[in-house]
PDB file with SEQRES, HELIX, SHEET and CRYST1 records, atoms N, CA, C and O in Angstrom:
SEQRES   1 A   86  UNK UNK UNK UNK UNK UNK UNK UNK UNK UNK UNK UNK UNK          
SEQRES   2 A   86  UNK UNK UNK UNK UNK UNK UNK UNK UNK UNK UNK UNK UNK          
SEQRES   3 A   86  UNK UNK UNK UNK UNK UNK UNK UNK UNK UNK UNK UNK UNK          
SEQRES   4 A   86  UNK UNK UNK UNK UNK UNK UNK UNK UNK UNK UNK UNK UNK          
SEQRES   5 A   86  UNK UNK UNK UNK UNK UNK UNK UNK UNK UNK UNK UNK UNK          
SEQRES   6 A   86  UNK UNK UNK UNK UNK UNK UNK UNK UNK UNK UNK UNK UNK          
SEQRES   7 A   86  UNK UNK UNK UNK UNK UNK UNK UNK                              
HELIX    1 AA1 UNK A   15  UNK A   27  1                                  13    
HELIX    2 AA2 UNK A   60  UNK A   67  1                                   8    
SHEET    1 AA1 5 UNK A   2  UNK A   6  0                                        
SHEET    2 AA1 5 UNK A  72  UNK A  76  1                                        
SHEET    3 AA1 5 UNK A  81  UNK A  85 -1                                        
SHEET    4 AA1 5 UNK A  35  UNK A  40 -1                                        
SHEET    5 AA1 5 UNK A  45  UNK A  47 -1                                        
SHEET    1 AA2 2 UNK A  54  UNK A  55  0                                        
SHEET    2 AA2 2 UNK A  58  UNK A  59 -1                                        
CRYST1    1.000    1.000    1.000  90.00  90.00  90.00 P 1           1          
ATOM      1  N   UNK A   1      10.933   5.487 -14.939  1.00  0.00           N  
ATOM      2  CA  UNK A   1      10.071   5.967 -13.881  1.00  0.00           C  
ATOM      3  C   UNK A   1       9.890   4.844 -12.844  1.00  0.00           C  
ATOM      4  O   UNK A   1       9.780   3.679 -13.224  1.00  0.00           O  
ATOM      5  N   UNK A   2       9.860   5.153 -11.624  1.00  0.00           N  
ATOM      6  CA  UNK A   2       9.726   4.168 -10.447  1.00  0.00           C  
ATOM      7  C   UNK A   2       8.279   4.031 -10.247  1.00  0.00           C  
ATOM      8  O   UNK A   2       7.548   5.021 -10.205  1.00  0.00           O  
ATOM      9  N   UNK A   3       7.838   2.808 -10.120  1.00  0.00           N  
ATOM     10  CA  UNK A   3       6.504   2.453  -9.507  1.00  0.00           C  
ATOM     11  C   UNK A   3       6.489   2.237  -8.154  1.00  0.00           C  
ATOM     12  O   UNK A   3       7.394   1.602  -7.612  1.00  0.00           O  
ATOM     13  N   UNK A   4       5.454   2.749  -7.479  1.00  0.00           N  
ATOM     14  CA  UNK A   4       5.154   2.573  -6.077  1.00  0.00           C  
ATOM     15  C   UNK A   4       3.764   2.151  -5.919  1.00  0.00           C  
ATOM     16  O   UNK A   4       2.812   2.872  -6.219  1.00  0.00           O  
ATOM     17  N   UNK A   5       3.652   0.855  -5.395  1.00  0.00           N  
ATOM     18  CA  UNK A   5       2.389   0.143  -5.274  1.00  0.00           C  
ATOM     19  C   UNK A   5       1.883   0.375  -3.762  1.00  0.00           C  
ATOM     20  O   UNK A   5       2.589   0.097  -2.792  1.00  0.00           O  
ATOM     21  N   UNK A   6       0.638   0.892  -3.667  1.00  0.00           N  
ATOM     22  CA  UNK A   6       0.022   1.107  -2.383  1.00  0.00           C  
ATOM     23  C   UNK A   6      -1.310   0.248  -2.360  1.00  0.00           C  
ATOM     24  O   UNK A   6      -2.111   0.217  -3.294  1.00  0.00           O  
ATOM     25  N   UNK A   7      -1.428  -0.396  -1.254  1.00  0.00           N  
ATOM     26  CA  UNK A   7      -2.735  -1.101  -1.123  1.00  0.00           C  
ATOM     27  C   UNK A   7      -3.359  -0.618   0.268  1.00  0.00           C  
ATOM     28  O   UNK A   7      -2.776  -0.642   1.352  1.00  0.00           O  
ATOM     29  N   UNK A   8      -4.555  -0.212   0.039  1.00  0.00           N  
ATOM     30  CA  UNK A   8      -5.459   0.227   1.281  1.00  0.00           C  
ATOM     31  C   UNK A   8      -6.535  -0.673   1.517  1.00  0.00           C  
ATOM     32  O   UNK A   8      -7.387  -0.826   0.641  1.00  0.00           O  
ATOM     33  N   UNK A   9      -6.601  -1.308   2.632  1.00  0.00           N  
ATOM     34  CA  UNK A   9      -7.772  -2.143   2.940  1.00  0.00           C  
ATOM     35  C   UNK A   9      -8.371  -1.669   4.248  1.00  0.00           C  
ATOM     36  O   UNK A   9      -7.747  -0.916   4.995  1.00  0.00           O  
ATOM     37  N   UNK A  10      -9.587  -2.117   4.517  1.00  0.00           N  
ATOM     38  CA  UNK A  10     -10.229  -1.869   5.615  1.00  0.00           C  
ATOM     39  C   UNK A  10     -10.918  -0.460   5.781  1.00  0.00           C  
ATOM     40  O   UNK A  10     -11.468  -0.112   6.826  1.00  0.00           O  
ATOM     41  N   UNK A  11     -10.835   0.301   4.664  1.00  0.00           N  
ATOM     42  CA  UNK A  11     -11.661   1.580   4.534  1.00  0.00           C  
ATOM     43  C   UNK A  11     -11.783   1.861   3.171  1.00  0.00           C  
ATOM     44  O   UNK A  11     -11.048   1.344   2.330  1.00  0.00           O  
ATOM     45  N   UNK A  12     -12.843   2.803   2.862  1.00  0.00           N  
ATOM     46  CA  UNK A  12     -13.048   3.271   1.503  1.00  0.00           C  
ATOM     47  C   UNK A  12     -11.832   4.261   1.175  1.00  0.00           C  
ATOM     48  O   UNK A  12     -11.434   5.095   1.988  1.00  0.00           O  
ATOM     49  N   UNK A  13     -11.326   4.096  -0.003  1.00  0.00           N  
ATOM     50  CA  UNK A  13     -10.289   5.091  -0.552  1.00  0.00           C  
ATOM     51  C   UNK A  13     -11.057   5.985  -1.579  1.00  0.00           C  
ATOM     52  O   UNK A  13     -11.724   5.520  -2.503  1.00  0.00           O  
ATOM     53  N   UNK A  14     -10.894   7.304  -1.322  1.00  0.00           N  
ATOM     54  CA  UNK A  14     -11.472   8.301  -2.402  1.00  0.00           C  
ATOM     55  C   UNK A  14     -10.370   8.847  -3.098  1.00  0.00           C  
ATOM     56  O   UNK A  14      -9.231   8.710  -2.650  1.00  0.00           O  
ATOM     57  N   UNK A  15     -10.609   9.484  -4.201  1.00  0.00           N  
ATOM     58  CA  UNK A  15      -9.638  10.177  -5.100  1.00  0.00           C  
ATOM     59  C   UNK A  15      -8.884  11.174  -4.307  1.00  0.00           C  
ATOM     60  O   UNK A  15      -7.655  11.112  -4.327  1.00  0.00           O  
ATOM     61  N   UNK A  16      -9.504  12.120  -3.583  1.00  0.00           N  
ATOM     62  CA  UNK A  16      -8.828  13.145  -2.954  1.00  0.00           C  
ATOM     63  C   UNK A  16      -7.783  12.591  -1.918  1.00  0.00           C  
ATOM     64  O   UNK A  16      -6.645  13.054  -1.846  1.00  0.00           O  
ATOM     65  N   UNK A  17      -8.243  11.562  -1.116  1.00  0.00           N  
ATOM     66  CA  UNK A  17      -7.391  11.015  -0.059  1.00  0.00           C  
ATOM     67  C   UNK A  17      -6.034  10.301  -0.805  1.00  0.00           C  
ATOM     68  O   UNK A  17      -4.891  10.423  -0.366  1.00  0.00           O  
ATOM     69  N   UNK A  18      -6.360   9.620  -1.885  1.00  0.00           N  
ATOM     70  CA  UNK A  18      -5.316   8.892  -2.545  1.00  0.00           C  
ATOM     71  C   UNK A  18      -4.316   9.983  -3.171  1.00  0.00           C  
ATOM     72  O   UNK A  18      -3.105   9.769  -3.119  1.00  0.00           O  
ATOM     73  N   UNK A  19      -4.806  11.115  -3.744  1.00  0.00           N  
ATOM     74  CA  UNK A  19      -4.020  12.159  -4.177  1.00  0.00           C  
ATOM     75  C   UNK A  19      -3.159  12.827  -3.200  1.00  0.00           C  
ATOM     76  O   UNK A  19      -2.019  13.177  -3.508  1.00  0.00           O  
ATOM     77  N   UNK A  20      -3.663  13.024  -2.009  1.00  0.00           N  
ATOM     78  CA  UNK A  20      -2.859  13.547  -0.900  1.00  0.00           C  
ATOM     79  C   UNK A  20      -1.776  12.621  -0.464  1.00  0.00           C  
ATOM     80  O   UNK A  20      -0.644  13.047  -0.237  1.00  0.00           O  
ATOM     81  N   UNK A  21      -2.099  11.343  -0.340  1.00  0.00           N  
ATOM     82  CA  UNK A  21      -1.061  10.415  -0.050  1.00  0.00           C  
ATOM     83  C   UNK A  21       0.092  10.242  -1.125  1.00  0.00           C  
ATOM     84  O   UNK A  21       1.273  10.099  -0.810  1.00  0.00           O  
ATOM     85  N   UNK A  22      -0.352  10.268  -2.360  1.00  0.00           N  
ATOM     86  CA  UNK A  22       0.631  10.238  -3.522  1.00  0.00           C  
ATOM     87  C   UNK A  22       1.521  11.509  -3.309  1.00  0.00           C  
ATOM     88  O   UNK A  22       2.747  11.400  -3.316  1.00  0.00           O  
ATOM     89  N   UNK A  23       0.899  12.715  -3.120  1.00  0.00           N  
ATOM     90  CA  UNK A  23       1.803  13.912  -3.030  1.00  0.00           C  
ATOM     91  C   UNK A  23       2.743  13.682  -1.919  1.00  0.00           C  
ATOM     92  O   UNK A  23       3.925  14.000  -2.052  1.00  0.00           O  
ATOM     93  N   UNK A  24       2.293  13.143  -0.814  1.00  0.00           N  
ATOM     94  CA  UNK A  24       3.243  13.107   0.402  1.00  0.00           C  
ATOM     95  C   UNK A  24       4.402  12.128   0.020  1.00  0.00           C  
ATOM     96  O   UNK A  24       5.566  12.399   0.316  1.00  0.00           O  
ATOM     97  N   UNK A  25       4.073  11.037  -0.615  1.00  0.00           N  
ATOM     98  CA  UNK A  25       5.091  10.109  -0.984  1.00  0.00           C  
ATOM     99  C   UNK A  25       6.075  10.773  -1.989  1.00  0.00           C  
ATOM    100  O   UNK A  25       7.291  10.683  -1.822  1.00  0.00           O  
ATOM    101  N   UNK A  26       5.517  11.451  -3.050  1.00  0.00           N  
ATOM    102  CA  UNK A  26       6.373  12.105  -4.116  1.00  0.00           C  
ATOM    103  C   UNK A  26       7.337  13.225  -3.434  1.00  0.00           C  
ATOM    104  O   UNK A  26       8.510  13.355  -3.786  1.00  0.00           O  
ATOM    105  N   UNK A  27       6.790  13.940  -2.524  1.00  0.00           N  
ATOM    106  CA  UNK A  27       7.447  15.045  -1.933  1.00  0.00           C  
ATOM    107  C   UNK A  27       8.784  14.613  -1.106  1.00  0.00           C  
ATOM    108  O   UNK A  27       9.746  15.358  -0.923  1.00  0.00           O  
ATOM    109  N   UNK A  28       8.669  13.298  -0.648  1.00  0.00           N  
ATOM    110  CA  UNK A  28       9.912  12.842   0.034  1.00  0.00           C  
ATOM    111  C   UNK A  28      11.208  12.865  -0.794  1.00  0.00           C  
ATOM    112  O   UNK A  28      12.306  13.060  -0.273  1.00  0.00           O  
ATOM    113  N   UNK A  29      11.015  12.646  -2.183  1.00  0.00           N  
ATOM    114  CA  UNK A  29      12.149  12.626  -3.116  1.00  0.00           C  
ATOM    115  C   UNK A  29      12.341  13.913  -3.856  1.00  0.00           C  
ATOM    116  O   UNK A  29      13.382  14.137  -4.475  1.00  0.00           O  
ATOM    117  N   UNK A  30      11.313  14.790  -3.795  1.00  0.00           N  
ATOM    118  CA  UNK A  30      11.375  16.045  -4.575  1.00  0.00           C  
ATOM    119  C   UNK A  30      10.404  17.044  -3.869  1.00  0.00           C  
ATOM    120  O   UNK A  30       9.182  17.017  -4.017  1.00  0.00           O  
ATOM    121  N   UNK A  31      11.059  17.893  -3.117  1.00  0.00           N  
ATOM    122  CA  UNK A  31      10.230  18.977  -2.394  1.00  0.00           C  
ATOM    123  C   UNK A  31       9.385  19.744  -3.315  1.00  0.00           C  
ATOM    124  O   UNK A  31       8.300  20.197  -2.949  1.00  0.00           O  
ATOM    125  N   UNK A  32       9.848  19.902  -4.497  1.00  0.00           N  
ATOM    126  CA  UNK A  32       9.157  20.741  -5.617  1.00  0.00           C  
ATOM    127  C   UNK A  32       8.283  19.871  -6.532  1.00  0.00           C  
ATOM    128  O   UNK A  32       8.035  20.263  -7.672  1.00  0.00           O  
ATOM    129  N   UNK A  33       7.836  18.774  -6.100  1.00  0.00           N  
ATOM    130  CA  UNK A  33       7.034  17.764  -6.937  1.00  0.00           C  
ATOM    131  C   UNK A  33       5.839  18.397  -7.550  1.00  0.00           C  
ATOM    132  O   UNK A  33       5.186  19.253  -6.952  1.00  0.00           O  
ATOM    133  N   UNK A  34       5.546  17.962  -8.780  1.00  0.00           N  
ATOM    134  CA  UNK A  34       4.377  18.408  -9.483  1.00  0.00           C  
ATOM    135  C   UNK A  34       3.610  17.069  -9.902  1.00  0.00           C  
ATOM    136  O   UNK A  34       4.221  16.053 -10.231  1.00  0.00           O  
ATOM    137  N   UNK A  35       2.336  17.151  -9.865  1.00  0.00           N  
ATOM    138  CA  UNK A  35       1.369  16.085 -10.430  1.00  0.00           C  
ATOM    139  C   UNK A  35       1.240  16.319 -11.966  1.00  0.00           C  
ATOM    140  O   UNK A  35       0.639  17.303 -12.396  1.00  0.00           O  
ATOM    141  N   UNK A  36       1.760  15.486 -12.701  1.00  0.00           N  
ATOM    142  CA  UNK A  36       1.657  15.688 -14.183  1.00  0.00           C  
ATOM    143  C   UNK A  36       0.685  14.896 -14.919  1.00  0.00           C  
ATOM    144  O   UNK A  36       0.343  15.258 -16.045  1.00  0.00           O  
ATOM    145  N   UNK A  37       0.183  13.790 -14.351  1.00  0.00           N  
ATOM    146  CA  UNK A  37      -0.840  12.995 -14.872  1.00  0.00           C  
ATOM    147  C   UNK A  37      -1.572  12.117 -13.853  1.00  0.00           C  
ATOM    148  O   UNK A  37      -1.003  11.793 -12.811  1.00  0.00           O  
ATOM    149  N   UNK A  38      -2.774  11.741 -14.119  1.00  0.00           N  
ATOM    150  CA  UNK A  38      -3.533  10.834 -13.105  1.00  0.00           C  
ATOM    151  C   UNK A  38      -4.565  10.177 -13.881  1.00  0.00           C  
ATOM    152  O   UNK A  38      -4.934  10.482 -15.016  1.00  0.00           O  
ATOM    153  N   UNK A  39      -5.027   9.157 -13.076  1.00  0.00           N  
ATOM    154  CA  UNK A  39      -6.080   8.301 -13.619  1.00  0.00           C  
ATOM    155  C   UNK A  39      -7.004   7.859 -12.535  1.00  0.00           C  
ATOM    156  O   UNK A  39      -6.524   7.364 -11.515  1.00  0.00           O  
ATOM    157  N   UNK A  40      -8.331   8.004 -12.679  1.00  0.00           N  
ATOM    158  CA  UNK A  40      -9.260   7.518 -11.710  1.00  0.00           C  
ATOM    159  C   UNK A  40     -10.021   6.431 -12.297  1.00  0.00           C  
ATOM    160  O   UNK A  40     -10.943   6.621 -13.090  1.00  0.00           O  
ATOM    161  N   UNK A  41      -9.579   5.147 -11.852  1.00  0.00           N  
ATOM    162  CA  UNK A  41     -10.271   3.917 -12.360  1.00  0.00           C  
ATOM    163  C   UNK A  41     -11.694   3.743 -12.037  1.00  0.00           C  
ATOM    164  O   UNK A  41     -12.429   3.117 -12.800  1.00  0.00           O  
ATOM    165  N   UNK A  42     -12.121   4.272 -10.933  1.00  0.00           N  
ATOM    166  CA  UNK A  42     -13.572   4.339 -10.446  1.00  0.00           C  
ATOM    167  C   UNK A  42     -14.498   5.071 -11.437  1.00  0.00           C  
ATOM    168  O   UNK A  42     -15.510   4.530 -11.882  1.00  0.00           O  
ATOM    169  N   UNK A  43     -14.129   6.278 -11.756  1.00  0.00           N  
ATOM    170  CA  UNK A  43     -14.909   7.080 -12.672  1.00  0.00           C  
ATOM    171  C   UNK A  43     -14.490   7.056 -14.198  1.00  0.00           C  
ATOM    172  O   UNK A  43     -15.103   7.675 -15.068  1.00  0.00           O  
ATOM    173  N   UNK A  44     -13.406   6.292 -14.414  1.00  0.00           N  
ATOM    174  CA  UNK A  44     -12.912   6.156 -15.713  1.00  0.00           C  
ATOM    175  C   UNK A  44     -12.519   7.583 -16.327  1.00  0.00           C  
ATOM    176  O   UNK A  44     -12.851   7.915 -17.465  1.00  0.00           O  
ATOM    177  N   UNK A  45     -11.793   8.376 -15.476  1.00  0.00           N  
ATOM    178  CA  UNK A  45     -11.370   9.668 -15.870  1.00  0.00           C  
ATOM    179  C   UNK A  45      -9.976   9.756 -15.751  1.00  0.00           C  
ATOM    180  O   UNK A  45      -9.411   9.025 -14.937  1.00  0.00           O  
ATOM    181  N   UNK A  46      -9.251  10.646 -16.533  1.00  0.00           N  
ATOM    182  CA  UNK A  46      -7.740  10.909 -16.494  1.00  0.00           C  
ATOM    183  C   UNK A  46      -7.468  12.175 -16.955  1.00  0.00           C  
ATOM    184  O   UNK A  46      -8.262  12.877 -17.581  1.00  0.00           O  
ATOM    185  N   UNK A  47      -6.169  12.512 -16.594  1.00  0.00           N  
ATOM    186  CA  UNK A  47      -5.706  13.809 -17.011  1.00  0.00           C  
ATOM    187  C   UNK A  47      -4.235  13.603 -17.411  1.00  0.00           C  
ATOM    188  O   UNK A  47      -3.569  12.814 -16.741  1.00  0.00           O  
ATOM    189  N   UNK A  48      -3.689  14.229 -18.417  1.00  0.00           N  
ATOM    190  CA  UNK A  48      -4.576  15.033 -19.311  1.00  0.00           C  
ATOM    191  C   UNK A  48      -5.392  14.005 -20.295  1.00  0.00           C  
ATOM    192  O   UNK A  48      -5.051  12.847 -20.538  1.00  0.00           O  
ATOM    193  N   UNK A  49      -6.388  14.592 -20.735  1.00  0.00           N  
ATOM    194  CA  UNK A  49      -7.314  13.925 -21.682  1.00  0.00           C  
ATOM    195  C   UNK A  49      -6.667  14.052 -22.995  1.00  0.00           C  
ATOM    196  O   UNK A  49      -6.590  15.165 -23.515  1.00  0.00           O  
ATOM    197  N   UNK A  50      -6.148  12.902 -23.633  1.00  0.00           N  
ATOM    198  CA  UNK A  50      -5.376  12.958 -24.912  1.00  0.00           C  
ATOM    199  C   UNK A  50      -6.208  12.544 -25.938  1.00  0.00           C  
ATOM    200  O   UNK A  50      -7.058  11.687 -25.698  1.00  0.00           O  
ATOM    201  N   UNK A  51      -6.086  13.057 -27.131  1.00  0.00           N  
ATOM    202  CA  UNK A  51      -6.776  12.753 -28.286  1.00  0.00           C  
ATOM    203  C   UNK A  51      -6.780  11.245 -28.596  1.00  0.00           C  
ATOM    204  O   UNK A  51      -7.799  10.620 -28.889  1.00  0.00           O  
ATOM    205  N   UNK A  52      -5.444  10.677 -28.498  1.00  0.00           N  
ATOM    206  CA  UNK A  52      -5.365   9.283 -28.728  1.00  0.00           C  
ATOM    207  C   UNK A  52      -5.487   8.571 -27.332  1.00  0.00           C  
ATOM    208  O   UNK A  52      -4.817   8.906 -26.355  1.00  0.00           O  
ATOM    209  N   UNK A  53      -6.331   7.644 -27.338  1.00  0.00           N  
ATOM    210  CA  UNK A  53      -6.591   6.987 -25.929  1.00  0.00           C  
ATOM    211  C   UNK A  53      -5.428   6.049 -25.588  1.00  0.00           C  
ATOM    212  O   UNK A  53      -5.218   5.729 -24.418  1.00  0.00           O  
ATOM    213  N   UNK A  54      -4.649   5.592 -26.629  1.00  0.00           N  
ATOM    214  CA  UNK A  54      -3.692   4.689 -26.355  1.00  0.00           C  
ATOM    215  C   UNK A  54      -2.459   4.856 -27.257  1.00  0.00           C  
ATOM    216  O   UNK A  54      -2.621   5.080 -28.457  1.00  0.00           O  
ATOM    217  N   UNK A  55      -1.193   4.751 -26.704  1.00  0.00           N  
ATOM    218  CA  UNK A  55      -0.008   4.941 -27.432  1.00  0.00           C  
ATOM    219  C   UNK A  55       0.882   3.753 -27.286  1.00  0.00           C  
ATOM    220  O   UNK A  55       1.420   3.600 -26.189  1.00  0.00           O  
ATOM    221  N   UNK A  56       1.101   2.939 -28.184  1.00  0.00           N  
ATOM    222  CA  UNK A  56       1.991   1.849 -28.025  1.00  0.00           C  
ATOM    223  C   UNK A  56       1.524   0.838 -27.207  1.00  0.00           C  
ATOM    224  O   UNK A  56       2.348   0.088 -26.684  1.00  0.00           O  
ATOM    225  N   UNK A  57       0.202   0.674 -26.984  1.00  0.00           N  
ATOM    226  CA  UNK A  57      -0.388  -0.295 -26.060  1.00  0.00           C  
ATOM    227  C   UNK A  57      -0.384   0.337 -24.591  1.00  0.00           C  
ATOM    228  O   UNK A  57      -0.642  -0.398 -23.638  1.00  0.00           O  
ATOM    229  N   UNK A  58      -0.120   1.565 -24.413  1.00  0.00           N  
ATOM    230  CA  UNK A  58      -0.098   2.199 -22.997  1.00  0.00           C  
ATOM    231  C   UNK A  58      -1.133   3.481 -23.152  1.00  0.00           C  
ATOM    232  O   UNK A  58      -1.243   4.145 -24.183  1.00  0.00           O  
ATOM    233  N   UNK A  59      -1.835   3.689 -21.983  1.00  0.00           N  
ATOM    234  CA  UNK A  59      -2.749   4.851 -22.014  1.00  0.00           C  
ATOM    235  C   UNK A  59      -1.961   6.116 -22.289  1.00  0.00           C  
ATOM    236  O   UNK A  59      -0.862   6.308 -21.769  1.00  0.00           O  
ATOM    237  N   UNK A  60      -2.588   7.048 -23.184  1.00  0.00           N  
ATOM    238  CA  UNK A  60      -2.048   8.218 -23.397  1.00  0.00           C  
ATOM    239  C   UNK A  60      -1.645   9.084 -22.211  1.00  0.00           C  
ATOM    240  O   UNK A  60      -0.594   9.722 -22.266  1.00  0.00           O  
ATOM    241  N   UNK A  61      -2.447   9.133 -21.126  1.00  0.00           N  
ATOM    242  CA  UNK A  61      -2.186   9.928 -20.044  1.00  0.00           C  
ATOM    243  C   UNK A  61      -0.768   9.361 -19.378  1.00  0.00           C  
ATOM    244  O   UNK A  61       0.045  10.146 -18.892  1.00  0.00           O  
ATOM    245  N   UNK A  62      -0.572   8.071 -19.400  1.00  0.00           N  
ATOM    246  CA  UNK A  62       0.653   7.564 -18.808  1.00  0.00           C  
ATOM    247  C   UNK A  62       1.829   7.867 -19.553  1.00  0.00           C  
ATOM    248  O   UNK A  62       2.861   8.233 -18.989  1.00  0.00           O  
ATOM    249  N   UNK A  63       1.729   7.730 -20.843  1.00  0.00           N  
ATOM    250  CA  UNK A  63       2.863   8.146 -21.794  1.00  0.00           C  
ATOM    251  C   UNK A  63       3.210   9.638 -21.649  1.00  0.00           C  
ATOM    252  O   UNK A  63       4.368  10.055 -21.616  1.00  0.00           O  
ATOM    253  N   UNK A  64       2.097  10.416 -21.563  1.00  0.00           N  
ATOM    254  CA  UNK A  64       2.303  11.911 -21.235  1.00  0.00           C  
ATOM    255  C   UNK A  64       3.105  12.117 -19.989  1.00  0.00           C  
ATOM    256  O   UNK A  64       4.073  12.877 -20.009  1.00  0.00           O  
ATOM    257  N   UNK A  65       2.754  11.481 -18.915  1.00  0.00           N  
ATOM    258  CA  UNK A  65       3.295  11.522 -17.622  1.00  0.00           C  
ATOM    259  C   UNK A  65       4.795  11.310 -17.702  1.00  0.00           C  
ATOM    260  O   UNK A  65       5.618  12.096 -17.232  1.00  0.00           O  
ATOM    261  N   UNK A  66       5.109  10.071 -18.399  1.00  0.00           N  
ATOM    262  CA  UNK A  66       6.492   9.651 -18.460  1.00  0.00           C  
ATOM    263  C   UNK A  66       7.304  10.729 -19.219  1.00  0.00           C  
ATOM    264  O   UNK A  66       8.397  11.096 -18.788  1.00  0.00           O  
ATOM    265  N   UNK A  67       6.746  11.250 -20.388  1.00  0.00           N  
ATOM    266  CA  UNK A  67       7.504  12.137 -21.175  1.00  0.00           C  
ATOM    267  C   UNK A  67       7.583  13.522 -20.649  1.00  0.00           C  
ATOM    268  O   UNK A  67       8.320  14.337 -21.205  1.00  0.00           O  
ATOM    269  N   UNK A  68       6.907  13.828 -19.662  1.00  0.00           N  
ATOM    270  CA  UNK A  68       6.957  15.141 -19.024  1.00  0.00           C  
ATOM    271  C   UNK A  68       7.561  15.141 -17.656  1.00  0.00           C  
ATOM    272  O   UNK A  68       7.032  15.763 -16.735  1.00  0.00           O  
ATOM    273  N   UNK A  69       8.647  14.462 -17.512  1.00  0.00           N  
ATOM    274  CA  UNK A  69       9.545  14.468 -16.216  1.00  0.00           C  
ATOM    275  C   UNK A  69       8.813  13.719 -15.273  1.00  0.00           C  
ATOM    276  O   UNK A  69       8.959  14.058 -14.099  1.00  0.00           O  
ATOM    277  N   UNK A  70       8.003  12.705 -15.538  1.00  0.00           N  
ATOM    278  CA  UNK A  70       7.369  11.826 -14.532  1.00  0.00           C  
ATOM    279  C   UNK A  70       8.497  10.997 -13.910  1.00  0.00           C  
ATOM    280  O   UNK A  70       9.222  10.282 -14.602  1.00  0.00           O  
ATOM    281  N   UNK A  71       8.612  11.107 -12.673  1.00  0.00           N  
ATOM    282  CA  UNK A  71       9.595  10.433 -11.851  1.00  0.00           C  
ATOM    283  C   UNK A  71       9.096   9.093 -11.168  1.00  0.00           C  
ATOM    284  O   UNK A  71       9.755   8.053 -11.159  1.00  0.00           O  
ATOM    285  N   UNK A  72       7.748   9.269 -10.552  1.00  0.00           N  
ATOM    286  CA  UNK A  72       7.196   8.377  -9.794  1.00  0.00           C  
ATOM    287  C   UNK A  72       5.766   7.988 -10.469  1.00  0.00           C  
ATOM    288  O   UNK A  72       5.061   8.870 -10.959  1.00  0.00           O  
ATOM    289  N   UNK A  73       5.388   6.660 -10.466  1.00  0.00           N  
ATOM    290  CA  UNK A  73       3.949   6.402 -10.688  1.00  0.00           C  
ATOM    291  C   UNK A  73       3.503   5.732  -9.423  1.00  0.00           C  
ATOM    292  O   UNK A  73       3.976   4.657  -9.055  1.00  0.00           O  
ATOM    293  N   UNK A  74       2.568   6.400  -8.757  1.00  0.00           N  
ATOM    294  CA  UNK A  74       2.158   5.891  -7.446  1.00  0.00           C  
ATOM    295  C   UNK A  74       0.693   5.307  -7.771  1.00  0.00           C  
ATOM    296  O   UNK A  74      -0.236   6.020  -8.151  1.00  0.00           O  
ATOM    297  N   UNK A  75       0.610   3.949  -7.577  1.00  0.00           N  
ATOM    298  CA  UNK A  75      -0.513   3.157  -7.940  1.00  0.00           C  
ATOM    299  C   UNK A  75      -1.264   2.615  -6.673  1.00  0.00           C  
ATOM    300  O   UNK A  75      -0.672   1.891  -5.873  1.00  0.00           O  
ATOM    301  N   UNK A  76      -2.496   2.951  -6.513  1.00  0.00           N  
ATOM    302  CA  UNK A  76      -3.335   2.587  -5.437  1.00  0.00           C  
ATOM    303  C   UNK A  76      -4.246   1.481  -5.852  1.00  0.00           C  
ATOM    304  O   UNK A  76      -4.924   1.520  -6.879  1.00  0.00           O  
ATOM    305  N   UNK A  77      -4.226   0.423  -4.941  1.00  0.00           N  
ATOM    306  CA  UNK A  77      -5.399  -0.652  -5.159  1.00  0.00           C  
ATOM    307  C   UNK A  77      -5.471  -1.188  -6.539  1.00  0.00           C  
ATOM    308  O   UNK A  77      -6.543  -1.182  -7.143  1.00  0.00           O  
ATOM    309  N   UNK A  78      -4.330  -1.675  -7.094  1.00  0.00           N  
ATOM    310  CA  UNK A  78      -4.295  -2.290  -8.422  1.00  0.00           C  
ATOM    311  C   UNK A  78      -5.032  -1.460  -9.504  1.00  0.00           C  
ATOM    312  O   UNK A  78      -5.925  -1.846 -10.259  1.00  0.00           O  
ATOM    313  N   UNK A  79      -4.427  -0.166  -9.408  1.00  0.00           N  
ATOM    314  CA  UNK A  79      -4.881   0.909 -10.581  1.00  0.00           C  
ATOM    315  C   UNK A  79      -6.111   1.519 -10.266  1.00  0.00           C  
ATOM    316  O   UNK A  79      -6.640   2.205 -11.140  1.00  0.00           O  
ATOM    317  N   UNK A  80      -6.689   1.383  -9.114  1.00  0.00           N  
ATOM    318  CA  UNK A  80      -8.009   2.107  -8.768  1.00  0.00           C  
ATOM    319  C   UNK A  80      -7.669   3.700  -9.025  1.00  0.00           C  
ATOM    320  O   UNK A  80      -8.457   4.399  -9.663  1.00  0.00           O  
ATOM    321  N   UNK A  81      -6.584   4.164  -8.548  1.00  0.00           N  
ATOM    322  CA  UNK A  81      -6.186   5.419  -8.684  1.00  0.00           C  
ATOM    323  C   UNK A  81      -4.651   5.437  -9.044  1.00  0.00           C  
ATOM    324  O   UNK A  81      -3.948   4.628  -8.439  1.00  0.00           O  
ATOM    325  N   UNK A  82      -4.096   6.218  -9.903  1.00  0.00           N  
ATOM    326  CA  UNK A  82      -2.767   6.326 -10.442  1.00  0.00           C  
ATOM    327  C   UNK A  82      -2.300   7.733 -10.533  1.00  0.00           C  
ATOM    328  O   UNK A  82      -2.950   8.534 -11.205  1.00  0.00           O  
ATOM    329  N   UNK A  83      -1.279   8.077  -9.940  1.00  0.00           N  
ATOM    330  CA  UNK A  83      -0.682   9.452  -9.904  1.00  0.00           C  
ATOM    331  C   UNK A  83       0.714   9.470 -10.428  1.00  0.00           C  
ATOM    332  O   UNK A  83       1.528   8.691  -9.930  1.00  0.00           O  
ATOM    333  N   UNK A  84       1.095  10.330 -11.441  1.00  0.00           N  
ATOM    334  CA  UNK A  84       2.465  10.449 -11.821  1.00  0.00           C  
ATOM    335  C   UNK A  84       2.903  11.806 -11.481  1.00  0.00           C  
ATOM    336  O   UNK A  84       2.340  12.845 -11.827  1.00  0.00           O  
ATOM    337  N   UNK A  85       4.052  11.687 -10.710  1.00  0.00           N  
ATOM    338  CA  UNK A  85       4.659  12.924 -10.084  1.00  0.00           C  
ATOM    339  C   UNK A  85       6.053  13.124 -10.629  1.00  0.00           C  
ATOM    340  O   UNK A  85       6.698  12.160 -11.041  1.00  0.00           O  
ATOM    341  N   UNK A  86       6.535  14.362 -10.640  1.00  0.00           N  
ATOM    342  CA  UNK A  86       7.983  14.695 -11.033  1.00  0.00           C  
ATOM    343  C   UNK A  86       8.821  14.421  -9.763  1.00  0.00           C  
ATOM    344  O   UNK A  86      10.038  14.602  -9.775  1.00  0.00           O  
TER     345      UNK A  86                                                      
END                                                                             
């Protein structure tokens, strides 16, 4: 899985704005991209909500995304928001 690091400064970044930017970036390499996992570091929420919070030292949602055709992990502002796309 390829990581894309995005840093936004000078304005507040909210979840919906980050999700839209992540989709635009993912769509460049796959017009049929799907969001398979995400993490909101502000609200401490993620999807999918896994029974096991951690697998092999990595968050369960991240492992899920990688194992379900995750191609890109788009990381905003040092993991404030993370989106895994096919």
